[in-house]
Backbone as numpy.savetxt, mean C-alpha at the origin, in Angstrom:
# Nx Ny Nz CAx CAy CAz Cx Cy Cz
-11.84 -8.26 12.81 -12.48 -7.90 11.56 -11.69 -8.47 10.39
-12.36 -8.63 9.27 -11.72 -9.16 8.08 -11.20 -8.01 7.21
-9.91 -8.06 6.89 -9.31 -7.08 6.00 -9.28 -7.69 4.60
-10.34 -7.50 3.85 -10.50 -8.18 2.56 -9.47 -7.77 1.54
-8.92 -6.57 1.66 -7.94 -6.07 0.69 -6.64 -6.87 0.72
-6.39 -7.59 1.82 -5.15 -8.34 1.92 -5.09 -9.51 0.94
-6.24 -10.06 0.60 -6.28 -11.18 -0.34 -6.69 -10.74 -1.75
-7.45 -9.68 -1.86 -7.92 -9.22 -3.16 -7.94 -7.69 -3.19
-6.90 -7.12 -3.80 -6.79 -5.66 -3.87 -7.80 -5.04 -4.83
-8.46 -5.86 -5.63 -9.37 -5.34 -6.65 -10.82 -5.23 -6.17
-11.09 -5.63 -4.94 -12.44 -5.46 -4.40 -12.73 -3.97 -4.22
-13.80 -3.50 -4.84 -14.15 -2.09 -4.77 -15.13 -1.81 -3.63
-15.88 -2.83 -3.21 -16.85 -2.64 -2.15 -17.15 -3.97 -1.48
-17.79 -3.90 -0.32 -18.21 -5.11 0.39 -19.39 -4.76 1.28
-20.15 -5.78 1.67 -21.22 -5.61 2.65 -20.63 -5.83 4.04
-21.07 -5.06 4.99 -20.52 -5.16 6.34 -21.56 -4.68 7.36
-21.26 -4.95 8.62 -22.08 -4.46 9.73 -21.26 -3.50 10.55
-21.88 -2.42 10.98 -21.20 -1.46 11.86 -21.17 -2.04 13.27
-19.98 -2.25 13.81 -19.87 -2.87 15.13 -19.48 -1.88 16.22
-18.99 -0.70 15.83 -18.67 0.32 16.84 -18.51 1.67 16.14
-18.86 2.74 16.84 -18.64 4.09 16.33 -18.15 4.97 17.47
-17.50 6.05 17.12 -17.01 6.99 18.11 -16.24 8.09 17.43
-15.72 9.04 18.21 -14.97 10.15 17.62 -13.72 9.69 16.88
-13.23 8.49 17.24 -12.02 7.99 16.57 -12.34 7.34 15.23
-13.63 7.03 14.95 -13.98 6.46 13.67 -15.03 5.37 13.77
-15.29 4.75 12.63 -16.29 3.69 12.52 -15.59 2.35 12.29
-15.99 1.36 13.06 -15.40 0.03 12.94 -16.44 -0.91 12.33
-16.02 -1.65 11.28 -16.91 -2.56 10.57 -16.51 -4.01 10.83
-17.44 -4.92 10.53 -17.16 -6.35 10.68 -16.12 -6.82 9.66
-16.09 -6.19 8.50 -15.09 -6.45 7.47 -15.00 -5.22 6.59
-13.89 -5.11 5.84 -13.73 -3.90 5.04 -12.83 -4.12 3.84
-13.03 -3.26 2.82 -12.13 -3.21 1.67 -11.22 -1.98 1.78
-11.39 -1.17 2.81 -10.61 0.06 2.98 -9.22 -0.26 3.51
-8.19 0.15 2.78 -6.81 0.00 3.24 -6.48 1.15 4.18
-5.94 0.86 5.38 -5.60 1.93 6.32 -4.20 2.48 6.07
-4.01 3.76 6.32 -2.71 4.39 6.14 -1.61 3.56 6.81
-0.55 3.27 6.06 0.56 2.49 6.62 1.51 2.04 5.53
2.76 1.80 5.92 3.75 1.33 4.97 4.03 2.32 3.86
3.80 3.61 4.14 4.02 4.64 3.13 2.86 4.84 2.18
1.81 4.02 2.30 0.65 4.13 1.41 -0.49 4.84 2.13
-1.11 5.85 1.49 -2.24 6.55 2.11 -3.44 5.63 2.31
-4.22 5.93 3.32 -5.45 5.18 3.55 -6.50 5.51 2.51
-7.38 4.57 2.26 -8.44 4.77 1.27 -9.47 5.78 1.75
-10.09 6.44 0.79 -11.27 7.25 1.03 -12.44 6.59 0.31
-13.67 7.05 0.59 -14.82 6.44 -0.07 -16.11 6.74 0.67
-17.02 5.75 0.71 -18.33 5.95 1.31 -18.79 4.72 2.08
-19.60 4.96 3.08 -20.38 3.93 3.74 -21.84 4.22 3.40
-22.51 3.25 2.75 -23.87 3.46 2.25 -24.85 2.59 3.01
-25.87 3.23 3.60 -26.93 2.49 4.28 -27.97 2.01 3.27
-28.79 1.06 3.67 -29.80 0.49 2.77 -30.80 1.54 2.30
-31.04 2.58 3.12 -32.01 3.62 2.74 -31.41 4.67 1.82
-30.15 4.48 1.41 -29.50 5.40 0.50 -28.66 6.47 1.17
-28.73 6.54 2.49 -27.93 7.54 3.20 -26.45 7.22 3.04
-25.66 8.25 2.73 -24.22 8.05 2.47 -23.39 8.80 3.50
-22.36 8.14 4.00 -21.41 8.73 4.93 -20.04 8.75 4.23
-19.47 9.94 4.09 -18.19 10.09 3.39 -17.03 9.69 4.31
-16.20 8.77 3.83 -15.01 8.35 4.57 -13.82 9.14 4.03
-13.24 10.00 4.86 -12.11 10.83 4.44 -10.82 10.04 4.40
-10.68 9.07 5.31 -9.44 8.29 5.40 -9.69 7.05 6.24
-8.96 6.00 5.94 -8.96 4.80 6.79 -7.62 4.75 7.53
-7.70 4.44 8.82 -6.49 4.35 9.65 -6.51 3.07 10.46
-5.35 2.66 10.93 -5.25 1.48 11.77 -5.85 1.78 13.14
-6.60 0.80 13.68 -7.16 0.94 15.01 -6.22 0.41 16.07
-6.69 0.41 17.30 -5.86 -0.02 18.41 -5.69 -1.54 18.46
-6.71 -2.27 18.04 -6.65 -3.73 18.09 -5.96 -4.33 16.87
-5.51 -5.58 16.98 -4.85 -6.24 15.85 -5.75 -6.31 14.62
-5.28 -5.77 13.52 -6.03 -5.83 12.27 -7.21 -4.88 12.17
-7.43 -4.05 13.17 -8.57 -3.13 13.13 -8.34 -2.01 12.12
-9.39 -1.66 11.40 -9.36 -0.53 10.47 -10.46 0.45 10.88
-10.07 1.67 11.17 -11.03 2.72 11.52 -11.35 3.56 10.29
-12.62 3.77 10.04 -13.08 4.57 8.93 -13.37 5.98 9.46
-12.54 6.94 9.11 -12.64 8.30 9.62 -13.59 9.09 8.72
-14.71 9.51 9.27 -15.70 10.21 8.48 -15.30 11.67 8.26
-15.84 12.26 7.20 -15.59 13.66 6.90 -15.99 14.53 8.09
-15.26 15.61 8.29 -15.49 16.49 9.44 -16.95 16.96 9.47
-17.56 16.88 10.63 -18.92 17.33 10.81 -19.99 16.28 10.51
-19.57 15.08 10.10 -20.54 14.03 9.76 -21.18 13.46 11.02
-22.45 13.10 10.91 -23.10 12.34 11.97 -22.58 10.90 11.92
-22.75 10.17 13.01 -22.30 8.79 13.05 -23.44 7.85 12.68
-23.18 6.85 11.86 -24.22 5.87 11.53 -24.51 4.99 12.74
-25.68 4.35 12.79 -26.03 3.55 13.97 -25.28 2.22 14.03
-24.89 1.86 15.24 -24.26 0.55 15.45 -25.26 -0.55 15.11
-24.79 -1.59 14.44 -25.64 -2.69 14.03 -26.22 -2.56 12.65
-26.09 -1.37 12.06 -26.63 -1.15 10.72 -25.80 -1.90 9.68
-26.47 -2.36 8.63 -25.79 -2.98 7.50 -25.40 -1.88 6.52
-24.20 -1.94 6.03 -23.72 -0.92 5.11 -22.99 -1.56 3.94
-22.90 -0.81 2.86 -21.99 -1.13 1.77 -20.79 -0.22 1.91
-19.62 -0.81 2.09 -18.38 -0.03 2.19 -17.77 0.05 0.79
-17.66 1.25 0.25 -17.22 1.43 -1.14 -16.05 2.41 -1.19
-14.94 1.98 -1.75 -13.76 2.84 -1.82 -13.79 3.72 -3.08
-13.02 4.80 -3.03 -12.74 5.62 -4.22 -11.76 4.81 -5.06
-12.30 4.06 -6.01 -11.51 3.07 -6.73 -10.41 3.69 -7.59
-10.69 4.77 -8.29 -9.68 5.37 -9.17 -8.45 5.80 -8.37
-8.69 6.39 -7.21 -7.57 6.80 -6.34 -6.82 5.57 -5.84
-7.54 4.58 -5.37 -6.89 3.36 -4.87 -6.05 2.70 -5.96
-6.61 2.61 -7.17 -5.89 1.92 -8.24 -4.58 2.65 -8.57
-4.58 3.98 -8.53 -3.32 4.70 -8.74 -2.33 4.39 -7.63
-2.80 4.25 -6.40 -1.92 3.86 -5.30 -1.38 2.44 -5.52
-2.23 1.53 -5.99 -1.79 0.16 -6.26 -0.69 0.13 -7.31
-0.89 0.89 -8.38 0.11 0.96 -9.45 1.43 1.50 -8.92
1.35 2.61 -8.16 2.58 3.22 -7.68 3.27 2.37 -6.63
2.51 1.74 -5.73 3.14 0.90 -4.71 3.89 -0.26 -5.37
3.28 -0.87 -6.37 3.95 -1.95 -7.10 5.18 -1.42 -7.82
5.06 -0.22 -8.38 6.19 0.41 -9.06 7.38 0.59 -8.11
7.11 0.97 -6.87 8.20 1.16 -5.91 8.90 -0.16 -5.59
8.15 -1.27 -5.62 8.79 -2.57 -5.45 9.72 -2.87 -6.63
9.27 -2.52 -7.83 10.12 -2.71 -9.01 11.37 -1.85 -8.88
11.20 -0.59 -8.51 12.35 0.30 -8.31 13.32 -0.28 -7.30
12.78 -0.77 -6.19 13.60 -1.35 -5.13 14.43 -2.53 -5.65
13.84 -3.31 -6.53 14.54 -4.50 -7.06 15.72 -4.12 -7.95
15.75 -2.88 -8.43 16.79 -2.45 -9.37 17.86 -1.59 -8.72
17.77 -1.39 -7.41 18.75 -0.58 -6.68 19.38 -1.41 -5.58
20.70 -1.45 -5.56 21.41 -2.20 -4.52 21.62 -1.30 -3.31
20.76 -1.44 -2.34 20.88 -0.63 -1.15 19.65 -0.78 -0.28
19.83 -0.73 1.03 18.69 -0.85 1.93 17.81 0.40 1.84
16.52 0.21 2.05 15.56 1.31 1.98 15.48 1.99 3.34
15.63 3.31 3.35 15.57 4.07 4.61 14.26 4.83 4.76
13.44 4.87 3.72 12.16 5.54 3.80 11.47 5.50 2.45
10.21 5.87 2.45 9.48 5.86 1.19 8.08 6.41 1.35
7.46 6.70 0.21 6.11 7.25 0.22 5.41 6.92 -1.08
4.15 6.47 -0.98 3.31 6.20 -2.14 2.38 7.38 -2.32
2.43 8.02 -3.49 1.56 9.15 -3.76 0.60 8.85 -4.90
-0.25 9.80 -5.20 -1.23 9.67 -6.27 -0.57 10.11 -7.58
0.05 9.14 -8.27 0.74 9.44 -9.51 2.23 9.63 -9.36
2.70 9.65 -8.13 4.14 9.79 -7.89 4.50 9.06 -6.60
5.78 8.80 -6.41 6.24 8.14 -5.20 7.73 8.34 -5.05
8.26 7.87 -3.95 9.70 7.98 -3.73 10.19 6.86 -2.83
11.46 6.54 -2.97 12.16 5.65 -2.06 13.49 6.29 -1.71
13.88 6.18 -0.44 15.19 6.62 0.01 16.06 5.38 0.23
17.29 5.46 -0.27 18.19 4.31 -0.18 19.47 4.68 0.55
20.01 3.70 1.26 21.31 3.83 1.91 22.38 3.56 0.85
22.80 4.61 0.17 23.76 4.49 -0.93 24.81 5.59 -0.83
26.09 5.26 -1.10 27.12 6.30 -1.09 27.04 7.23 -2.29
26.59 6.69 -3.44 26.49 7.48 -4.67 25.13 7.27 -5.33
24.68 8.26 -6.04 23.41 8.15 -6.76 23.57 7.23 -7.97
22.57 6.38 -8.26 22.65 5.53 -9.44 22.49 6.35 -10.72
22.87 5.77 -11.84 22.70 6.42 -13.14 21.21 6.52 -13.46
20.73 7.73 -13.63 19.29 7.97 -13.79 18.73 7.31 -15.05
19.40 7.47 -16.17 18.90 6.93 -17.43 18.91 5.41 -17.42
19.98 4.81 -16.91 20.05 3.35 -16.86 18.98 2.80 -15.92
18.71 3.51 -14.83 17.73 3.05 -13.85 16.32 3.08 -14.43
15.93 4.18 -15.09 14.58 4.25 -15.64 14.37 3.22 -16.74
15.41 2.93 -17.51 15.29 1.89 -18.53 15.09 0.52 -17.89
15.83 0.26 -16.81 15.71 -1.03 -16.12 14.32 -1.19 -15.51
13.81 -0.14 -14.89 12.48 -0.20 -14.27 11.41 -0.42 -15.33
11.45 0.33 -16.41 10.44 0.17 -17.47 10.55 -1.17 -18.18
11.73 -1.73 -18.20 11.90 -3.06 -18.80 11.18 -4.11 -17.96
11.29 -4.01 -16.65 10.57 -4.94 -15.77 9.07 -4.74 -15.91
8.63 -3.49 -15.93 7.20 -3.20 -16.08 6.67 -3.81 -17.36
7.38 -3.63 -18.46 6.94 -4.16 -19.75 6.98 -5.68 -19.79
7.75 -6.30 -18.89 7.85 -7.76 -18.85 6.58 -8.45 -18.39
5.61 -7.69 -17.90 4.30 -8.22 -17.52 4.40 -9.36 -16.51
5.22 -9.16 -15.48 5.44 -10.18 -14.46 4.22 -10.30 -13.56
3.79 -11.51 -13.21 2.70 -11.67 -12.24 3.11 -11.13 -10.87
2.14 -10.54 -10.18 2.35 -9.99 -8.85 1.32 -10.62 -7.92
1.78 -11.16 -6.80 0.83 -11.85 -5.91 1.32 -11.78 -4.45
0.37 -11.81 -3.50 0.76 -11.88 -2.10 1.10 -13.31 -1.70
1.98 -13.45 -0.74 2.31 -14.74 -0.14 2.39 -14.54 1.36
2.29 -15.64 2.10 2.38 -15.57 3.56 3.46 -16.52 4.03
4.24 -16.08 5.01 5.23 -16.94 5.65 5.06 -16.83 7.15
5.60 -17.78 7.86 5.53 -17.75 9.32 6.53 -16.73 9.87
6.31 -16.33 11.12 7.26 -15.43 11.78 8.66 -16.02 11.77
8.74 -17.32 11.96 10.05 -17.99 12.01 10.74 -17.94 10.65
9.98 -18.14 9.59 10.56 -18.07 8.24 11.10 -16.68 7.94
10.36 -15.67 8.37 10.83 -14.30 8.15 12.13 -14.04 8.91
12.18 -14.48 10.15 13.38 -14.27 10.96 14.60 -14.97 10.37
14.38 -16.11 9.72 15.49 -16.87 9.14 15.87 -16.37 7.76
15.09 -15.42 7.20 15.39 -14.86 5.88 15.36 -13.33 5.97
16.38 -12.73 6.58 16.37 -11.28 6.79 16.32 -10.47 5.50
16.73 -11.06 4.37 16.70 -10.34 3.10 15.28 -10.04 2.63
14.28 -10.66 3.26 12.90 -10.39 2.88 12.42 -9.03 3.38
13.21 -8.39 4.22 12.88 -7.05 4.73 13.95 -6.09 4.25
13.58 -5.18 3.33 14.53 -4.22 2.78 14.56 -2.91 3.55
13.52 -2.63 4.33 13.44 -1.35 5.03 14.26 -1.41 6.32
15.07 -0.38 6.53 15.93 -0.33 7.71 15.18 0.17 8.94
14.20 1.06 8.75 13.57 1.73 9.89 12.27 1.09 10.33
11.67 0.25 9.48 10.36 -0.33 9.80 10.41 -1.84 9.64
9.91 -2.53 10.63 9.80 -3.99 10.58 8.34 -4.36 10.39
8.05 -5.40 9.58 6.66 -5.84 9.45 6.15 -6.38 10.78
4.86 -6.28 11.05 4.31 -6.78 12.32 4.48 -8.28 12.42
4.96 -8.74 13.55 5.12 -10.17 13.79 4.42 -10.52 15.09
4.43 -11.79 15.42 3.77 -12.23 16.63 2.35 -12.68 16.40
1.90 -12.64 15.13 0.54 -13.07 14.79 0.55 -14.41 14.05
1.74 -15.01 13.91 1.84 -16.32 13.28 2.23 -16.26 11.82
1.77 -15.24 11.10 2.07 -15.11 9.68 2.43 -13.68 9.32
3.27 -13.56 8.30 3.66 -12.25 7.78 3.40 -12.26 6.28
2.84 -11.18 5.78 2.48 -11.08 4.37 3.68 -10.60 3.54
3.93 -11.29 2.43 4.97 -10.90 1.49 4.31 -10.47 0.18
5.06 -9.71 -0.60 4.62 -9.36 -1.96 5.66 -9.91 -2.92
5.22 -10.77 -3.84 6.12 -11.38 -4.81 5.85 -10.82 -6.20
6.89 -10.32 -6.85 6.86 -10.03 -8.28 7.67 -11.14 -8.92
6.98 -12.03 -9.62 7.59 -13.27 -10.08 8.87 -13.02 -10.88
9.96 -13.63 -10.40 11.25 -13.52 -11.06 11.96 -12.21 -10.84
11.39 -11.33 -10.01 11.95 -9.99 -9.84 12.23 -9.64 -8.39
11.23 -9.83 -7.51 11.35 -9.32 -6.15 10.44 -10.08 -5.21
10.88 -10.22 -3.97 10.08 -10.82 -2.91 10.46 -10.14 -1.61
9.49 -9.46 -0.99 9.78 -8.80 0.28 8.49 -8.59 1.07
8.67 -8.41 2.38 7.52 -8.21 3.26 6.80 -6.92 2.91
5.46 -6.99 2.82 4.67 -5.80 2.51 3.20 -6.09 2.76
2.50 -5.16 3.38 1.07 -5.32 3.65 0.19 -4.46 2.77
0.77 -3.80 1.76 0.02 -2.86 0.94 -0.80 -3.52 -0.15
-1.42 -2.69 -0.99 -2.23 -3.18 -2.10 -1.47 -2.99 -3.40
-1.63 -3.95 -4.31 -0.82 -3.97 -5.53 -1.62 -4.45 -6.72
-1.11 -4.12 -7.91 -1.73 -4.62 -9.14 -1.35 -6.09 -9.33
-2.02 -6.76 -10.27 -1.81 -8.19 -10.49 -0.66 -8.49 -11.44
-0.31 -7.52 -12.28 0.78 -7.72 -13.23 1.52 -6.39 -13.39
2.83 -6.46 -13.62 3.63 -5.24 -13.69 3.22 -4.34 -14.85
2.68 -4.91 -15.93 2.29 -4.09 -17.08 1.20 -3.09 -16.73
0.44 -3.35 -15.67 -0.61 -2.42 -15.25 -0.05 -1.11 -14.71
1.21 -1.11 -14.32 1.83 0.10 -13.77 1.86 1.20 -14.83
2.19 0.83 -16.07 2.37 1.82 -17.13 3.77 2.40 -17.10
4.13 3.12 -18.15 5.46 3.70 -18.24 5.68 4.74 -17.15
6.91 4.78 -16.65 7.26 5.73 -15.59 8.52 6.50 -15.97
8.72 7.58 -15.28 9.96 8.35 -15.45 10.55 8.65 -14.07
11.85 8.78 -14.03 12.53 9.13 -12.78 12.60 10.65 -12.68
12.18 11.19 -11.55 12.30 12.62 -11.30 13.67 12.93 -10.73
13.69 13.75 -9.71 14.97 14.11 -9.09 15.55 12.94 -8.31
16.85 12.81 -8.33 17.57 11.94 -7.39 18.29 12.88 -6.44
17.82 12.92 -5.20 18.27 13.92 -4.25 19.25 13.35 -3.22
20.16 14.19 -2.80 21.11 13.85 -1.75 20.50 14.28 -0.42
20.13 13.30 0.40 19.48 13.58 1.67 20.36 13.24 2.88
21.66 13.13 2.63 22.57 12.79 3.71 23.81 12.13 3.14
24.75 11.82 4.01 26.03 11.25 3.56 25.83 10.00 2.73
24.88 9.13 3.13 24.62 7.90 2.38 23.13 7.69 2.18
22.42 8.77 1.93 20.97 8.67 1.73 20.60 9.34 0.42
20.12 8.53 -0.53 19.74 9.03 -1.85 18.24 8.84 -2.06
17.53 9.92 -2.32 16.09 9.87 -2.54 15.81 9.83 -4.04
15.11 8.78 -4.46 14.76 8.61 -5.87 13.26 8.85 -6.02
12.92 9.88 -6.77 11.52 10.21 -7.05 11.11 9.60 -8.37
9.91 9.03 -8.41 9.43 8.37 -9.62 7.98 8.77 -9.88
7.64 8.93 -11.17 6.32 9.42 -11.56 5.77 8.60 -12.71
4.44 8.52 -12.78 3.83 7.94 -13.96 4.11 8.85 -15.15
4.31 8.26 -16.31 4.61 9.05 -17.51 3.48 10.03 -17.83
2.23 9.64 -17.50 1.11 10.52 -17.84 0.93 11.65 -16.83
1.66 11.57 -15.70 1.50 12.60 -14.65 2.12 13.92 -15.06
């Protein structure tokens, strides 16, 4: 199936054919729904039939096959017929907040010297855990992050071969999770002049779209594990 969000995070809907259904979810020929992964929640939204019938998608998750995205319908929903043409439409406002926050976490990562041990993208808030002996200065960090955001840096996906990734270990900042390999190509996220690392998530096109942010708590989660919480200023 085609994962259209990998090339264009701004697609709000697409036309598709239902190719399989079951208790595990609905599989489409192509989709704009991002599946839960990499710390980012899966999209919610609707599958709309030509006759106007709507099926609520509670969450998108990764399927068993390479690149498969399962659309998990709301509890108690009937299943749409296999072969039907549908419009797959995401909850755009929720997705866009995830895009802003996911990009924000990349900016945060670029301003902290330390490997990432965990992270989570939330709706208006997020966090990254770093392998650090001491917590960074909170005020200096938030100023540095907002300075990058205000710099309006272009943000774009890039692809490299499995071999290129293996020869450039610095492209992977996460200690516990490795990007999927063995498919010939690995997706990177580049913030021009700021950061380049492996990532399969959805992101805004320019850092200015993130908006002003503030640093919440910096928590001690272990001998060398510092959790940095970050929020949108409007949250």
